[in-house]
C-alpha positions as CSV (number, residue, x, y, z in Angstrom):
1,X,59.4,31.8,-8.4
2,X,59.2,32.1,-4.6
3,X,62.1,32.4,-2.4
4,X,60.3,32.8,0.9
5,X,61.7,30.5,3.8
6,X,58.9,31.3,6.0
7,X,55.1,30.0,5.7
8,X,53.1,33.2,5.7
9,X,49.7,33.8,4.2
10,X,49.6,35.6,0.8
11,X,47.9,38.8,2.2
12,X,50.0,39.1,5.3
13,X,51.2,42.6,5.9
14,X,53.6,43.8,8.7
15,X,52.4,45.6,11.7
16,X,55.6,46.7,13.7
17,X,58.8,48.4,13.0
18,X,60.9,45.1,13.2
19,X,58.3,43.0,11.1
20,X,58.6,45.8,8.4
21,X,62.4,45.6,8.5
22,X,62.2,41.9,8.2
23,X,59.8,42.0,5.3
24,X,61.5,44.8,3.3
25,X,65.0,43.0,3.6
26,X,63.6,39.6,2.3
27,X,61.7,41.4,-0.4
28,X,64.5,43.6,-1.7
29,X,67.2,41.1,-1.3
30,X,65.4,38.5,-3.1
31,X,64.5,41.0,-6.0
32,X,60.5,40.9,-5.3
33,X,60.0,44.7,-5.4
34,X,56.6,44.5,-7.1
35,X,53.7,46.0,-4.8
36,X,56.3,47.5,-2.3
37,X,55.4,50.8,-0.8
38,X,58.1,53.4,-1.9
39,X,57.3,55.5,1.1
40,X,58.2,52.5,3.5
41,X,61.1,51.5,1.8
42,X,62.5,55.1,2.1
43,X,61.6,55.2,5.8
44,X,63.3,52.1,6.8
45,X,66.2,52.4,4.1
46,X,68.9,53.5,6.8
47,X,68.3,50.4,9.0
48,X,68.1,47.7,6.4
49,X,70.4,44.8,6.1
50,X,70.4,44.6,2.2
51,X,73.0,44.0,-0.5
52,X,75.1,47.2,-0.6
53,X,74.7,47.4,-4.5
54,X,70.8,47.3,-4.1
55,X,70.9,49.7,-1.2
56,X,73.0,52.4,-3.5
57,X,70.5,51.8,-6.2
58,X,67.6,52.6,-4.0
59,X,69.4,55.9,-2.6
60,X,70.3,57.0,-5.9
61,X,66.5,56.1,-7.1
62,X,65.0,58.3,-4.0
63,X,67.4,61.1,-4.7
64,X,66.5,61.3,-8.5
65,X,62.7,60.5,-8.2
66,X,61.5,61.0,-4.5
67,X,59.1,58.9,-3.1
């Protein structure tokens, strides 16, 4: 199921910091975590506007397993 509300190409990748934040927020909030780079998530996690429960889960994951 695709929940994206923007038409972007399948192989599009973010290049700038604002694009990365937007991309990660959309993917994480809609549960599309497959294929995401854990290092990029960890880098932008403090600035992401995502569901608080998901943010806590990611913080806990990185504390337990690193990236």
